[in-house]
Steps between C-alpha positions, in 0.01 A plus 500: 500500500302825500216341695739394778626857539145632494388248761794587724430871466131444573587297809727780625231758433244292691738470796573873488137605491405267785794588728435679827678824590732311735583242232582783257728667753679173571545423130634848428737486797634168372535635147681811624762284674520222241500715188537869581529618138174329402335635815608856411374457145164362617456784748588759233242352265236481773563857614493638146168321445359657815618846392347451154165406657491810720 
């Protein structure tokens, strides 16, 4: 079972790293409407990571 989860996560990571800017914007816009709490959490994590890197 662990290999299935790992393969799924790897597939998502591959899609994420190969997405264009427009694809990212579209995906985030969809996520913000479909699941606003998860969107807010993801943005908080991303912004805290950016702040930590500065």
